C-alpha positions, 0 to 999 in steps of 0.5 A: 202561111203561118210557121210551126208553133214555137218549141215551148222549151225555147222560152227563156224561163224554160230553157235547160230545165227537165220535163218535170221542171218545165211542168212544175214552172208552167202550172199556174193554176190550182194546187201543186205539190212538187216533190223535189228530191235532193239536188234537183234544182228546186230553187230554179223552179220556184224562181222561174215559177214566180217569173212565169206567173208574172211575165206570162200569166200577167199576175202582179207581183203583189199577188204572190206570196213566197214563204221560206224558212231562212233569211238567206234563202228568201234573199236568194229567191228575191235576187234571182227572181228580180234578175229574171224579171224587172220588178221593184223589190218592194213589190215582191212578197218573198220572206220567212214565215216570221217576217211575213207575220211580222209584216202583218201584225205591224198593219193589223196589230190593233186587232191583237192583244199586243198592238201594232207597235210591239217589241219582239223579245229575244230568248234572253228577254223570254228568259228573264220574264219567265224567272219573274212569272215562277217566282210570282207563282212560287214555282221552284226553278229546279222542278220548273227550269225557265227554258224548260217551261219556255220549251213547252210553252213554245210547242203549245204555240207551235200547235196554235194552242192558248193556255185554256186550250192546251188544259185539255192536254194537261193530264199531270200536275206538272204540266198543269202548272206550266200552263198557269205559268204560260197564262202569266207569261202571256199577260207579262208580254201584253203588259210589255207590248211584246211578242215572242217569236212563236207569238208572231206566228200565233197572233197572225194565224188567230187574225186569219181565222176572222172571215173578213181578214181571210178573205181580204188577204186571201184576195191579195195573195192569189198565188202562194208558194211555199218552199221547204213544206215538209219543215212547217209546224202546225201554225204555219199549216193553218197560216197557208191554209187560211190564205189558200182557202179562197183561190187554191192557187197553192204550190208547195215545194218539199221533200218528205224524205228530208223532214229532219225537224220533228224535234222542233215542231216540224210535222211531216203529215202536212206534206204527206197529207197534201192531196188529202187537204186538196183532192184536185192537187197535181203532184209532180216529182223532180227526181233527176239529181244534178249534184251526185253520182248514181251509186250515192243515189242508189245508196240513198234510195235503198235506205230511205226506202226503209221508211213507212211515212213517205210518198216515194220517189227515185232519184237518178243522175246522168253524171255517171255511175261513180266510184263506190261508197267506202267504209272503214271500221276503226278499233276505237274513236281516236283511231277513227278520227285519225284515220279520216284526217289521214285520208283527207291529207292523202286527198290534198296530195292528189287534189290540192283544192278539194273540198271536204266535209266531215259530218257527224250526228251530234256536236260532241262528236267534233272533238276528237276530230278537232284534236287530230286536225290540230295534230297535223295542223290542218285548218278547218271550219266549224260549221253552225257550232262553237269549237269544242274547247270554247263551248260554254259548259266546256270552259265553265268546267275547265275554269273549276279544274284551273282553279284546283290546279292554280289557286291564284287564278282569279279569272277562272274563280270569277267564271265558276263561282256562278256556274251553276248560279250561286246567287253571287252578284257583282257586289258580293264578288267585289267583296270577295276580291277586296277581302283577298290578302296580299299575295293571297288566293281568291279562295282565301278571300272567300274564307275571310268574307265568310269568317266576318260573316259579311255573306248572308242567307243564300250566298252564305250557304252556297259560298261555304259549300263552294270553298269546301269543294275546293278544300276537299278537291286539293285533298283528293286530286291525287287519289282520284286521278285526272278523270275521276277528278273530273267526274267528281267536280261535275257531280259535287259542284252541282253543274251536272245536276243543274243541267239535268234539272233543266231538262231541255234539248239544249241541256241534253247537248251540253250534257254530251259535251261534258260526257265527251270532255270527261272521255278526253280526260280519261284518254290523257290520264291513260297517257300518263298526263297530270291535271297541269299538263292536260290543261296545257294541252287543252290551252295550246290546242284552243290557241291553234284554232286561229287559221280556219278562215282559209280552210277547205275542210268544214266540220258540221252536224248533219242538220247544219249540212242540209241544202249543202254539197261537197265533192268529198264527204265523210260520215262518222260515228255510224254506230247504234246509240250514236247514229241512230242516236239513243234517244230517237231510236226508242220510237218508230217516228224517231227512228224514221227521222234518223234515217231521214237524217242519214238520207241527208248525209248521203245525198250531201256528197257529190263524188266521193262518200266514206262511212266510218264507225268504231268498234269501241268508243269511249262514253263518259270516260268509259271504253264501250263495245259498240254495235254497227249502225243498222243504217249500214245494212240498208246500203246495197252491196253493190254501192260499197267498195267491199261489202260489210260482213254481217256477223259476229266476226265483225266485232269479234270477242277478242278483236280489240279487247285485250287483257289489260286494255283500258276497256277491260280496266274500266268495265271488268270482264262481266260488263265485256261479257254482257256487251259481247252477248248483246252484240251476238244477239244483235247479229243473230237477229240480222242473220235470221232475216230472209234475203228478198229477191231483189237483194235489199236487206231489210232493216234490223228489227227493233229489239224488245225492251229490256233492262241494260246490263246490271240495271234495275228492270222496267217496272221497278218503282223508285224514288228520286230526292228531286223528282219523288216517286216514279217508275222506271220504263227503260234503261240503256248504257252500263257501268258509268253510263247507265242511264234510267228513263223514269215516269214521275208523278209530278215531273213527267218522264226523265232520263237520269244517269244512275250514278248521279241521280241518287235513286232509291229502290222502293218495295 
């Protein structure tokens, strides 16, 4: 008599999986959407699904294609699959999108403009080629910065648009000229038999449009699996669609609530519309979280519920209710950093091996944290970035200040003489150094070369201005003060203007780092430090950074933290215009991506989560009153240690703004009153919102667009010496931080700091 059927969950590939995970592993045929919540074990499901197809469904390993986004993730998947089923690594097509496309182009490249023996250009190669293109088209780099042009071309390529196709979108003269550069740039790549990274996707997608190749590779890869599907761009989406069109055995795994790369082309609609593309698709939700306690998950779920672009899931955990989320409101940014460090020190006493992460929205926020950590000699690891005082733009600015402080500093002279570029090559630099008199300074050598008339053309003009810059700095440094000198050097050297002209996301980040450096100078000035003492402090701080390898403490942006987990997490800077960031909050889509980023930050925490904010934060050397982040209001009160009071008393007029304080000196009474009026208005709107019966507070409404305090109103016509005529469409900040968003006829939309932009009002 036959015995009872064996329990399917006893199968080794299904053991220790929950019911939805088992269902996802066993679903062999037809389209499948796996909505994998944070910490839900998706890598385990992906690898066991591949092993199940091979072992239980009899699928040849070479008929399975699995794609993800990083080499590390691909390598981990390959290794885990091989531990589950014994197959040669060479038979497994588990790779990143770009590696897969490279492999296809090496086979089929004769059908493309670059052949199969192409080279891959890195960003440096791309920039060099683009400079040649711009010179040939007589397009000035100030208006058409190579990085900015390449950034736009990358966007076109990631949407699978060739130059002639993109012209349908080119409504303004500047974009049309960029498309001329795009066309010539592609010809240059063909002449070099080269691809850039975006071409790998673009050329492969074009290949798969051919019916014969689409059929051939569709038959070869009968089972396709895509990880992190919410991060795919248009080109990657089309690649997958071409390959899956024949058999529909497509499994995509992702979490729309963790789609945080829209700024680099990821399209959340790819995962949201999956069941429109494949109406027969099965959807499985992985909602059990194996990482965090329930209170942390409740906070994450409550926050993300305010987004409209989502399919929806509810995370739960059997790890217990856990500790409530802590919130600290510090008086100002420096005290916020010091409080976080003290909490970490306290934690180390009770839990010496504690793993801790401090997360922030943008790289510039690391500066005060790094200084506070060095002050107590606490080792740390900076993940995904360069330590603040080691960043290129910061070191460039320091070289100017060192040369002002010490005219004999040849190393600093060599660094700042071409930052920004002044057309000084190694030959000219050698002549300058040869002309330095015995016991003299590099600036004296430069003066001698100019006197003898040995510099010509641009080099003569630029080096004359460079020499004059330091002569004036020597005369004015004492009158300007430390922060004033830093601000003056940024403006007069042309360094800040060169970054604003570049207009790229990278340049924007570098500008924010320089703004933070200016804040550091203002803090040091308030302590009575002179220039030489400030530079000594910076140097000693940098020299103390040699102990990070043994660190159990990690500092990183939230973007870098995706996919990681830590027992103890601090999220700092929970203020409007910091988080959500001031650019992203200008559009509903940008605000939703910021909320997804906060969701990612919350779900990194396993046991303890602490959120911090500051009443005042120094920005561009000026202390500004801040508003609490709207995301704080979206956390349910029961998830917090103590309720956050949402009234004007939280950011009250008298608190932290004492007569004679640095805020009062920097901004003046009128600015204080304006900021307080803005904050009161925010809280008045918050209090006016009805509380639903569930207790979940609705998101604070977007304020009506209006001019920043003391700014020209939207609709004002202005003229810029660099960009021509334009129209102000928005303004943010105040005082030295006042920034206009201006829409120019030729250059498109630009963000311009009022004090540097030299805007003139028309009419």
